[in-house]
N, C-alpha and C positions, 0 to 999 in steps of 0.2 A: 439504611442507605440502599438506593436502587441504582442499577447500572443498565445501560442499553448501548449496544453497538449499532450504529447507523451506517448507511451507505456513505462512502467518502464524500466530503463536501469541502470546497474551497470558497469561503464567503467573498473572496476578492473577485471571483469570476462567475460564481453561481448567480442565477437569476433570482429576482425577488420571489417569484413563484416557487422555485426550488427550495429556498430557505424557509418560506412560509409553510410549505408542505411538510418539511422536516420538523419544524416546531409543532405543527398540528399533530404529527405522528407522536411526538414525545408527550404532548398534552393528553392524547388519547390513551397512552400507556400509563401515565403517572398522575394525571390531574395536577397540573403545575401549581395551581393555587394552594395546594397542600404542601408544597416544597419550599424551603427557605433558601436553598443554595443549589446551583447547578454548576458543575465543572464540565466544560466543553472543549474537547481537544480536536484541532483541525490544522490544516496547512495555513500558514500565515496568521496563526492565532494571536500572536503577540502584537500585531499591528492594530492601531487605533480604529481604522475603518471597519474591519470585520468584528471587532469587539462591540462597536456601537450598533452595527447592523443587527447582530444577534441579540444584544440586550434589548433593542427596541421590539423585536418580535416576541421575545420571552415575556416582556412586561405587558404585552397585550393580554396575556392570560393570567399573569401574576404581577401586578404593579410593584410589589415590594420585594420581589425575588432578587437575590444576589447572583449574578452570573459571572463566573470566572472563565475566561477564554484563554486557552494555552495552546502551544504548538503540539502537534502529534508526537514530535520527538521528545517532548517533556514527559509524556506518558510512557514512551518506549524506555527512556532512561529510568523512570521510577520502577518499571516492570523488571528490569534486569538487576536491580539492587544498587548499592551505594559505592561499589568499588570502581576504580578507573577502567575504562574500556572504550572501544569503538563500537558504535551502535548503528545498525542499518535496518530501516524499514523496507521490506520487500513484499508488497502485496498489490493493492490497487494503484499505489504510487511507489516511488523509490526515493529515499532520503537517507542521509547519513550525518553523523556527528562524532566528535570525540568528547567524552566525559572524563574530567580529570579528578573526579571524586567530590568536587564542589560546584563546578560550573560546566555548562554545556557549550562546546565550541563548534560552530558551523563554518566550513570553508567553501561552501558552494551556495549560490543564491537559490531561491525558490521559484523556478520558472515552470515547474510541473509539466503536464502533458501539453503538447507533444514533444517539447524540447528536451526535458530531463527525466524521461520515464523509463530509461534503459532497464530491462529485466523485469518490469512490472507486468501485471496481468493485462494492462492496457497495451503495453508494448507487444506482448506475445499475441494478444488478440489481433492487433494490426498486422503482425507478421503472418499469422495464420490466414487472414483474409487476403493479404497480398499474394501469398503462394497459391491460394484458391483461385483468385481471379486471373492471375497470370498463367494458370494451368500447369504449374510445375509441381504441384502436390501429387503424390501417387494416387492412382485412381481409386483404390480401395479406401484410402484415408479420405479422399474427397467425398465419396459416397457416404461414408460414416458421418462426416461433418454436416452434409446436407440432411441426413436423416435426423441428426440430433437437434438441428436448429431450423430446419425447414427453409433453408436459404434460397433466395432468388435475387436477381440483380436489382430489381426495383426496391426491395426491402432494404438491401444494403445501402443503396443510394439515399433512401429516405432517412434511415437511422444515422448515417454518418454526416449528412449535410443539412438535414432539416429536423432531426430528432431533438428531443429536449435534453438528452444526456448521451452524447456520442461516446464519451469516455466510458460511461457505465456499460453501454452496448458492447464496446470492444472488450472490456474487462470480463464480461460474461463468458467469453471464450476460454478463459483461464481454466475452467473446469475440464474442457475437452483436452487441453494440453496436459493437465495432470493425469487424467484417465488414460492417456495414450503416450505417456512419457517414455515407455520402453520401445516404442516404434522407432526404428533407425532414423527416419526423416524428422520426427519430433525431437528425438534425442540430440540430433545435430543442431536443431534450432535452439533448444534449451542451452546447449553448450555455448553457442554464440552469444546468447542473451546474458548468461552468467559471466562470461568474459567481459562483456561491456560493463556490468556492474562493478567488477574489480578494476577495470581500466579507467572508468570515468567516475563512478560514484564513490569508490573507496580509495582511489589513488591519492587524493589529498592527505590521507591519513596513513600512508605507507610506513612512515617512521614509527608511529605509535603501534601499528599492527605487528611490527617485528618484536614488540615487547609485551603487548597487552592482548587480552582476549577480544574476540570479535563476537558481538551478539546480533543475530538476525531476528527480527520481529515480523510476524505476519503469516497468514495461512499459506500463501504461495511459497515463501521461503521454507516453511516447515515441510511442505509437500515435495519440494525439490532438494531437500537437505543432503541427500546422498551425492547428487551432482555438484552441489555447492562445496561440500566437504572435499571432494576430489580436487576441485580447482584451488581451494584454499591451501591444500597440501602442496600442490605444484608451486605455489607462490611463497612457500615457506612460512605460512601463518599457522602457528602451532595448535591453538585451541579455539574452537568455534562452538557457540551456544545457539540453540534455536528455541524460540517461544512462539507457539502458534497464535496466541492472541493475548495482548496485554490486559484485556477485560476479564480474563479467567485467572483469578487470583490463585486458584488451586493448581494451575498448570505447572508442570514440572519442566525445568530447564533441562534440555537434552544436551549433555556435554559430549562433544565429539573430539577426542584426543587424537590428533593426527601425527602419526609417526612415533 
């Protein structure tokens, strides 16, 4: 069995070129004609339209291949094990569900970026750029951001309004946030974003969270786990687990017992 983690993709809104490029990448890595089955996890994966779109592109390389398209939350639930819990993806996007031990229950729709991306790397990238262009970012942090990304106004405008992947462009700033998370200005920004995750993304599961563990899945959540742990404790949520990537089967769940 082979595994590959790709850039986040929503087949409902991605262009044909983006999807074709992704399948070409997978074919280059694995030679799809040698593979009998592909499991693909993405936003909106259980809907017929993305399933048919992905199947068509995969079958260009392997006409007899079986393609199973599932929600990214399905993979997150598999990753955390079979016991009941509330699960939250916090990385390039932000999603949540309640797993009762048998079935997955979602209480929010999938509108993605920019409507429902609170606390994601895209959200934080947007907040960093807003503070940068409004001139409210401390000068030392501003210079550091410019040095890291070679920013200029024309590039920002091009990537945000005419680029092929504006969400991916914004998400790339997540690295800067993580590397500078102890800076007071960044720390305050992180706190606001994490509060939005609990207020908006996890609030529909407040009853379950009083009794069940909370599992965060994703690189961003893993990197911000100390700040998330503090906020969870404030809200009376007793046990939080973090898994950096569901693709890493050897990854250890880091249990943070609060209080």
